[in-house]
C-alpha positions as a printed Julia matrix, in Angstrom:
575×3 Matrix{Float64}:
  -2.72   -4.21   -3.22
  -5.98   -5.18   -1.62
  -7.2    -3.77    1.71
  -8.01   -6.31    4.34
 -11.82   -6.63    4.33
 -12.58   -9.76    6.34
 -11.89  -10.63    9.89
  -8.7   -12.62   10.23
  -7.84  -12.59    6.68
  -4.31  -13.86    6.24
  -1.9   -12.31    3.81
   0.87  -14.78    3.07
   4.17  -13.52    1.89
   7.34  -15.43    1.42
   9.6   -12.76    2.93
  12.54  -12.78    5.28
  12.33  -11.03    8.57
  13.73   -7.58    8.02
  15.04   -5.35   10.73
  13.87   -1.84   11.56
  16.96   -0.94   13.47
  20.52   -2.2    13.32
  20.33   -4.39   16.39
  21.43   -7.9    15.4
  19.76  -10.95   16.91
  22.79  -13.29   17.02
  21.29  -15.69   19.49
  23.05  -17.82   22.12
  22.37  -21.28   23.48
  20.49  -22.2    26.77
  23.77  -21.65   28.6
  23.88  -18.14   30.03
  26.56  -15.91   28.51
  27.73  -13.56   31.18
  30.92  -12.32   29.4
  29.42  -10.81   26.29
  30.04   -7.11   25.92
  28.48   -6.44   22.52
  26.66   -3.48   23.93
  28.1    -1.21   26.6
  25.82   -0.87   29.64
  25.43    2.59   31.21
  23.9     2.92   34.66
  23.3     6.64   34.37
  21.23    6.65   31.16
  18.04    8.82   31.7
  15.53    9.76   29.14
  12.38   11.76   29.84
   9.29   11.04   27.7
   8.41   14.0    25.48
   4.78   14.53   26.17
   4.82   17.64   24.11
   5.02   15.65   20.78
   2.15   16.53   18.53
  -0.68   14.11   18.66
  -1.17   12.13   15.47
  -4.34   12.91   13.59
  -5.49    9.69   11.81
  -6.75   10.27    8.24
 -10.15    9.04    7.08
  -8.32    6.18    5.25
  -6.6     5.21    8.52
  -9.9     5.16   10.45
 -11.74    3.28    7.64
  -9.02    0.61    7.63
  -8.22    0.18   11.37
 -11.61    0.76   12.88
 -13.62   -1.71   10.82
 -13.76   -4.29   13.63
 -11.19   -6.43   11.8
  -7.67   -7.75   12.39
  -4.72   -7.54   10.01
  -2.86  -10.92   10.05
   0.27  -11.45    8.12
   2.37  -14.6     8.06
   5.86  -15.11    6.68
   8.61  -17.59    6.42
  11.11  -17.29    9.27
  14.84  -17.8     9.15
  16.13  -17.56   12.63
  19.75  -17.81   13.87
  20.06  -20.27   16.72
  22.86  -22.61   18.02
  25.19  -21.51   15.16
  22.73  -22.41   12.45
  19.86  -20.83   10.5
  16.59  -22.41   11.63
  13.51  -22.34    9.49
  10.1   -21.73   10.95
   7.0   -19.56   10.71
   6.01  -16.22   12.11
   2.78  -14.24   12.32
   2.01  -10.61   12.95
  -1.45   -9.67   14.2
  -2.46   -6.05   14.36
  -5.71   -4.92   15.86
  -7.1    -1.71   17.4
  -8.4    -1.77   20.89
  -9.62    0.49   23.75
  -7.07    0.38   26.57
  -7.16    1.48   30.21
  -3.73    3.02   30.93
  -4.21    2.97   34.75
  -5.31   -0.62   34.94
  -3.01   -1.64   32.0
  -5.7    -3.93   30.55
  -8.04   -3.94   27.49
 -11.22   -2.13   28.15
 -14.51   -4.14   28.0
 -16.47   -1.21   26.61
 -15.64    1.95   24.66
 -15.37    5.2    26.57
 -13.89    8.55   25.53
 -11.57    8.33   28.53
  -9.96    5.17   27.2
  -6.77    5.19   25.16
  -7.06    3.75   21.66
  -4.18    1.49   20.87
  -2.84   -0.43   17.94
  -1.92   -3.76   19.45
   0.64   -6.09   17.89
   0.89   -9.79   18.74
   4.03  -11.1    17.12
   4.84  -14.83   17.26
   7.8   -16.93   16.12
   7.92  -20.72   15.99
  10.93  -22.66   14.88
  12.75  -25.96   15.71
  16.36  -25.94   16.91
  16.87  -29.46   15.61
  16.46  -30.81   19.06
  13.28  -29.2    20.34
  10.73  -26.59   19.35
  11.02  -22.97   20.37
   8.12  -20.46   20.69
   8.22  -16.71   21.16
   5.3   -14.28   21.54
   5.46  -10.55   22.18
   2.53   -8.13   22.6
   2.82   -4.43   22.25
   0.08   -1.88   23.11
   0.87    1.3    21.34
  -1.19    4.54   21.46
  -2.79    5.62   18.16
  -1.92    9.13   19.11
   1.71    8.2    18.34
   2.98   10.81   20.8
   3.85    8.55   23.73
   5.69    5.34   24.29
   3.96    1.91   24.33
   1.5     1.67   27.22
   2.36   -1.99   27.78
   4.77   -4.66   26.48
   4.83   -8.32   27.32
   7.03  -11.15   26.12
   6.77  -14.96   26.59
   9.36  -17.51   25.44
   9.09  -21.24   25.81
  11.74  -23.88   25.01
  12.95  -27.13   26.34
  15.21  -25.29   28.79
  12.39  -23.53   30.41
   9.98  -20.54   30.35
  10.84  -16.8    30.49
   8.15  -14.04   30.85
   8.79  -10.25   30.87
   6.23   -7.41   31.17
   6.68   -3.67   30.93
   3.99   -1.23   32.29
   4.2     2.4    31.31
   3.31    4.55   34.3
   5.34    7.4    35.88
   8.34    5.26   34.83
   8.72    2.03   33.01
   7.85   -0.74   35.52
   9.52   -4.09   34.65
   8.43   -7.45   35.94
  10.4   -10.51   34.83
  10.36  -14.28   35.57
  13.03  -16.6    34.39
  14.58  -19.97   35.17
  18.14  -18.38   34.95
  19.92  -17.59   38.15
  19.98  -13.85   38.71
  17.04  -13.19   36.39
  14.28  -14.8    38.22
  11.39  -12.79   39.83
  12.85   -9.32   39.08
  10.88   -6.1    39.64
  12.52   -2.78   38.87
  11.88    0.53   37.22
  13.51    2.39   34.24
  13.48    5.95   33.03
  11.55    6.18   29.79
  13.4     5.65   26.5
  12.53    4.49   22.97
  11.44    0.81   22.89
  12.46   -1.35   19.99
   9.28   -3.35   20.59
   7.18   -0.22   19.76
   8.82    0.49   16.44
   6.68   -2.09   14.52
   3.42   -0.44   15.52
   4.91    3.04   15.04
   5.77    1.94   11.53
   2.2     0.99   10.74
   0.81    4.28   12.04
   3.21    6.66   10.49
   6.5     5.48    8.92
   7.81    9.05    8.78
   7.75    9.22   12.55
  10.33    6.52   13.03
  13.31    7.83   15.14
  16.71    8.21   13.56
  20.15    9.38   14.73
  21.83    8.94   18.05
  19.3     7.53   20.47
  18.76    5.8    23.85
  16.9     2.64   23.14
  15.65   -0.37   25.15
  16.16   -3.46   22.92
  13.34   -5.83   22.37
  12.62   -8.35   25.06
  13.32  -11.05   22.65
  16.88   -9.77   22.14
  17.6    -9.07   25.78
  16.46  -12.52   26.89
  17.97  -14.6    24.11
  21.3   -12.77   24.49
  21.02  -12.59   28.3
  21.39   -8.75   28.24
  20.36   -6.46   31.06
  17.13   -4.72   30.27
  18.33   -1.11   30.11
  18.52    1.84   27.68
  21.53    1.54   25.44
  23.27    4.02   23.19
  22.27    3.39   19.6
  22.62    5.01   16.15
  19.7     4.4    13.88
  19.36    5.02   10.15
  16.63    4.12    7.69
  18.07    2.43    4.51
  16.7     2.74    1.05
  16.2     6.48    0.2
  14.75    6.11   -3.23
  12.63    8.97   -4.61
  10.85    8.74   -7.94
   9.73   11.85   -9.82
   6.7    10.69  -11.92
   5.42   12.95  -14.58
   4.61   13.35  -18.25
   6.95   14.81  -20.91
   7.62   18.56  -20.26
   6.38   18.28  -16.6
   9.77   19.66  -15.4
  11.58   16.45  -14.4
  14.81   17.0   -16.19
  14.85   20.63  -15.33
  14.58   19.75  -11.57
  17.36   17.19  -11.79
  19.78   19.58  -13.7
  19.02   22.22  -11.07
  20.01   19.75   -8.25
  23.1    18.87  -10.23
  24.05   22.49  -10.71
  23.69   22.48  -14.5
  20.87   25.06  -14.28
  20.32   28.01  -11.95
  16.73   28.72  -10.79
  15.27   32.22  -11.18
  13.94   31.98   -7.63
  13.46   29.49   -4.82
  15.92   27.36   -2.87
  17.27   23.81   -2.63
  18.25   22.54    0.82
  20.28   19.41    1.54
  21.58   18.45    4.95
  20.47   21.91    6.26
  22.6    23.66    3.71
  21.61   26.04    0.87
  22.5    23.74   -1.97
  22.47   26.54   -4.54
  25.41   28.16   -2.77
  27.49   24.97   -2.84
  29.86   24.83   -5.84
  28.95   22.17   -8.42
  32.28   20.26   -7.88
  31.55   20.03   -4.12
  27.96   18.66   -4.37
  29.01   15.03   -4.59
  26.46   14.13   -7.18
  26.45   11.42   -9.88
  24.02   11.57  -12.89
  22.85    8.97  -15.41
  21.17   10.46  -18.57
  18.71    9.18  -21.06
  21.38    8.67  -23.64
  24.26    6.14  -23.09
  27.06    8.54  -22.32
  30.24    6.4   -22.47
  33.75    7.0   -23.84
  33.94    4.98  -27.04
  37.79    4.85  -27.04
  37.83    3.17  -23.63
  36.86   -0.34  -22.65
  34.31   -1.15  -19.95
  36.8    -1.17  -17.05
  38.4     2.09  -18.12
  35.0     3.76  -18.56
  34.0     2.93  -14.96
  37.43    3.78  -13.58
  37.56    7.2   -15.31
  36.09    9.37  -12.39
  38.43    7.56   -9.89
  41.5     8.33  -11.98
  40.47   11.96  -12.21
  40.43   12.02   -8.45
  43.89   10.22   -8.43
  42.6     7.33   -6.34
  45.31    4.55   -5.69
  45.37    2.09   -8.51
  44.74   -0.97   -6.29
  41.67    0.69   -4.75
  40.5     1.62   -8.17
  40.58   -2.03   -9.35
  38.63   -3.16   -6.25
  36.0    -0.45   -6.56
  35.49   -0.89  -10.34
  35.09   -4.75  -10.06
  32.6    -4.25   -7.22
  30.57   -1.69   -9.2
  30.51   -3.91  -12.35
  29.35   -6.83  -10.24
  26.51   -4.84   -8.78
  25.21   -4.05  -12.25
  25.61   -7.54  -13.57
  28.67   -6.89  -15.84
  31.17   -9.0   -13.99
  33.61  -10.41  -16.6
  32.97   -7.61  -19.11
  35.97   -5.48  -18.05
  37.9    -5.81  -21.34
  34.96   -5.43  -23.74
  34.73   -2.48  -26.03
  31.74   -0.15  -25.69
  30.79   -0.84  -29.26
  30.48   -4.59  -28.48
  27.76   -4.03  -25.94
  23.98   -3.89  -26.29
  22.01   -0.85  -25.41
  21.11   -2.29  -22.04
  24.81   -3.14  -21.32
  25.83    0.28  -22.23
  23.43    1.86  -19.83
  24.71   -0.48  -17.14
  28.21    0.82  -17.77
  26.96    4.36  -17.27
  25.24    3.38  -14.08
  28.37    1.55  -12.82
  30.44    4.66  -13.48
  28.01    6.68  -11.44
  27.82    4.08   -8.62
  31.65    3.84   -8.29
  31.82    7.55   -7.29
  29.89    6.66   -4.01
  28.05    9.91   -4.41
  25.6    11.12   -1.76
  23.04   11.89   -4.48
  22.5     9.78   -7.53
  20.33   11.27  -10.22
  18.73    9.16  -13.0
  16.96   11.07  -15.77
  14.69    8.52  -17.43
  17.54    6.04  -17.82
  15.39    3.35  -19.48
  13.49    5.51  -21.99
  15.84    4.69  -24.95
  15.87    0.89  -24.39
  13.57   -1.63  -26.08
  10.58   -3.07  -24.17
  12.27   -6.31  -23.08
  15.4    -4.5   -21.75
  13.31   -2.0   -19.92
  11.34   -4.79  -18.17
  14.67   -6.5   -17.22
  16.43   -3.48  -15.82
  13.28   -2.22  -14.1
  13.24   -5.46  -12.0
  16.93   -5.21  -11.21
  17.27   -1.59  -10.23
  16.22   -1.85   -6.65
  18.83   -4.65   -6.11
  21.4    -2.6    -7.94
  20.84    0.38   -5.7
  20.97   -1.66   -2.44
  24.25   -3.27   -3.41
  26.02   -0.39   -5.14
  25.21    2.55   -2.77
  25.92    3.43    0.76
  23.12    3.69    3.38
  23.57    7.49    3.34
  23.1     7.85   -0.48
  19.9     9.19   -2.01
  18.51    8.03   -5.38
  16.33   10.41   -7.35
  14.83    8.53  -10.33
  12.63   10.38  -12.92
  10.28    8.57  -15.24
   7.05    8.92  -17.28
   6.25    5.18  -16.65
   4.02    4.59  -13.55
   5.13    0.97  -13.54
   8.73    2.02  -12.87
   7.68    4.26  -10.02
   5.61    1.45   -8.34
   8.3    -1.18   -8.72
  11.0     1.0    -7.21
   8.62    1.3    -4.25
  10.06    4.36   -2.58
   8.66    7.84   -2.11
   6.96    9.06   -5.3
   6.74   12.78   -6.27
   4.02   13.42   -8.89
   4.98   16.39  -11.02
   2.94   18.23  -13.57
   3.85   21.44  -15.4
   6.44   22.27  -12.73
   4.03   21.72   -9.8
   4.11   18.98   -7.23
   0.68   17.33   -7.12
   1.22   14.69   -4.51
   4.08   13.1    -2.47
   3.94    9.78   -0.74
   4.78    6.06   -0.71
   4.19    4.42   -4.07
   1.45    2.28   -2.64
  -0.43    5.29   -1.32
  -0.2     7.09   -4.66
  -1.5     4.07   -6.52
  -4.38    3.3    -4.08
  -5.41    6.92   -3.11
  -4.49    9.4    -5.88
  -5.25   12.86   -4.51
  -6.75   14.3    -7.72
  -7.98   13.35  -11.1
  -4.67   14.5   -12.52
  -2.7    12.27  -10.26
  -4.94    9.36  -11.08
  -4.25    9.85  -14.8
  -0.47   10.35  -14.49
  -0.03    7.37  -12.08
  -1.74    4.78  -14.21
  -0.81    3.34  -17.62
  -3.09    3.53  -19.47
  -4.58    6.54  -17.66
  -7.39    5.86  -15.31
 -10.78    6.09  -17.06
 -12.74    9.16  -15.85
 -16.54    9.33  -16.49
 -19.01   12.2   -15.62
 -21.84   10.48  -13.73
 -24.8    11.24  -11.47
 -26.62    9.39   -8.71
 -30.32    8.78   -9.04
 -32.47    6.15   -7.19
 -29.37    4.72   -5.53
 -27.78    4.08   -8.89
 -24.85    5.5   -10.63
 -25.92    6.57  -14.06
 -24.24    7.73  -17.3
 -25.01    7.23  -21.02
 -27.9     4.8   -20.31
 -25.81    2.7   -17.94
 -26.92    1.98  -14.42
 -24.42    0.63  -11.79
 -25.13   -0.24   -8.19
 -23.51    2.04   -5.64
 -20.86    0.06   -3.8
 -20.56    0.4    -0.05
 -17.27    2.37   -0.2
 -19.06    5.1    -2.24
 -22.13    5.35    0.05
 -20.76    8.61    1.5
 -21.03   10.46   -1.85
 -23.18   13.46   -1.22
 -23.26   15.31   -4.48
 -25.61   14.15   -7.33
 -22.89   14.67   -9.95
 -19.39   13.46   -9.64
 -16.43   11.95  -11.65
 -16.24    8.14  -11.61
 -12.74    6.71  -11.94
 -11.93    3.1   -12.87
  -8.69    1.51  -14.15
  -8.6    -0.28  -17.51
  -7.8    -3.58  -15.8
 -11.05   -3.31  -13.77
 -13.28   -3.32  -16.91
 -13.68   -6.7   -18.53
 -15.51   -8.19  -21.5
 -18.8    -9.86  -20.52
 -21.96  -10.88  -22.37
 -23.9    -9.52  -19.45
 -22.17   -6.14  -19.69
 -23.0    -2.83  -21.43
 -22.43   -2.36  -25.11
 -19.58   -0.12  -26.44
 -18.11    0.54  -29.81
 -14.49   -0.09  -30.72
 -12.7     3.03  -31.81
  -9.04    1.58  -31.71
  -7.43   -1.73  -30.75
  -3.71   -1.76  -29.71
  -1.5    -4.81  -29.2
   1.17   -4.25  -26.48
   3.21   -7.31  -25.83
   0.77  -10.0   -24.65
  -1.86   -7.39  -23.84
  -4.71   -5.9   -25.93
  -5.89   -2.35  -25.22
  -9.34   -1.45  -26.45
 -10.35    2.19  -26.92
 -14.18    2.21  -26.6
 -17.02    4.73  -26.86
 -20.67    4.89  -25.81
 -22.16    8.22  -26.61
 -19.92   10.89  -24.96
 -18.32    8.23  -22.65
 -14.84    7.15  -23.65
 -13.05    4.26  -21.92
  -9.98    2.1   -22.23
  -9.96   -1.55  -21.24
  -7.08   -4.01  -21.08
  -7.27   -7.57  -21.98
  -4.47   -9.96  -20.83
  -4.2   -11.74  -24.21
  -3.84  -10.87  -27.81
  -7.19  -10.49  -29.55
  -8.25   -9.12  -32.9
 -10.9    -6.37  -33.14
 -12.07   -4.11  -35.97
 -13.02   -0.51  -35.75
 -16.86   -0.12  -35.11
 -17.04   -3.62  -33.59
 -19.66   -3.88  -30.82
 -18.44   -5.36  -27.49
 -19.95   -5.63  -24.02
 -18.1    -4.67  -20.92
 -18.76   -5.09  -17.21
 -17.44   -2.79  -14.44
 -15.91   -4.08  -11.24
 -17.92   -1.91   -8.79
 -15.6    -2.8    -5.91
 -12.86   -0.95   -7.72
 -14.66    2.31   -8.46
 -13.21    5.7    -7.48
 -15.18    8.93   -6.86
 -13.79   12.4    -7.46
 -15.44   15.72   -6.67
 -16.32   18.21   -9.4
 -13.05   20.03   -8.6
 -11.07   16.88   -9.14
 -10.33   15.99   -5.45
 -10.59   12.3    -4.4
 -13.89   11.8    -2.5
 -13.68    8.07   -1.92
 -11.51    5.08   -3.07
 -11.77    1.34   -2.81
  -8.97    1.54   -0.22
 -10.7     4.0     2.09
  -8.89    7.12    0.93
 -10.48   10.57    0.8
  -9.14   14.13    0.65
 -12.51   15.94    0.93
């Protein structure tokens, strides 16, 4: 999780090209396919751009990241369907902010308040068909305000068959210019009423993921899709959903996690307040109609039934057809890695396998809401690690796209690995809500920083004097990202992993040494300053031993006296 700091820094990730919307790119050959009717074309589709949409207000973290005069460049391994086979290749996404002239439809040479700031995406794909190379490049100029459609989109495709170029200019209407070597597509110039552009979704995602459109929409497919499938460039009817609704409630013991889940399930009735789901007052919905499944901390299975019978139990209660029960149970067991265990007795299973049975029984109900109340807390360390890695895959295979997973835990690692929306809860109060990455990088308060880290983030009372951070006889240079700190006194935050043993460091005294797996945690003291540092190997220390530690200044956090985040290494601030 490192913010891009250098121009043209490349982040390499071996990932497959995931789709934002459900438009499949099943590509055709060079020969034009005039008979395909995968999408119905409507000549009367009209969509008016909603200019009244609220203008997006970038956060300080957004501005720090995107207006540093740098580009974000990501590359990934491409698997592209072409000519009936999957072709391997490479793809690159280049994001950069620019000043744009909407009238002239070009990049501005100089900055001017009248210009339109855009987040531009240059997306390239290169692969070999087995006969010849294929190259695709699309450029999208999307306003940072996030309240209008893309100001300009261009697409260029080159192959052995020829060259195709398409450009869209956003004026009173969408103005389309197209050049192609195909008969009937060459030198086209026409206008379209405005609608959502698939091309703009990528930039919209980077600005504010929560603003992605869902439901029944009129959408113009990407130029890549329309040209490779030889589809007319028009707005088509589409239904869009966002898959992967995983919410993690992160909080310490007695924070209210179990109480909240039981309230959602209908096992507890709140004294006041409301719960809304699908625009309904959930508290007025009878428990038996809420379509909820729940997995508890304890392994709740029926000891007199085998694995198959345990999973099938809720289906039999519903009087589901026996043949359907068999198919559903086998599918559910396969999703949790228990294929072939159907006839096993519960007593013959390990703790992890028993919890999988409980999970499979919940999944087989195909409930709209799946509640998991610290399902790994009673497992040993090795099993917790194993299931933690598998849960996301289990949820994606065993649940429908409409299902919601609410997972409670005290372990920050579980929250981060599930990688959904995280709700930080403390003493019944919600402290912060956001993507796991945002919670980790930019905790809103001291309390959030402590809860979302294991071990808790080190917090030190410090002051600034002579351009140095000082505490307990220690002087540390002020890093660039903390240069905005105004107050002389503030709380310094640093993770245990960002403090390391060093002969050139500052001396601390060992108060406690813990061995956790292959890691050593040292509890250290220097005057009133208390810190924890983690060492990625097993080492022996005695109480009162003297050790020297160095601080990674590029990973320092600053919190105001009231506990609010003032500055983070990732550009975050809530001041």
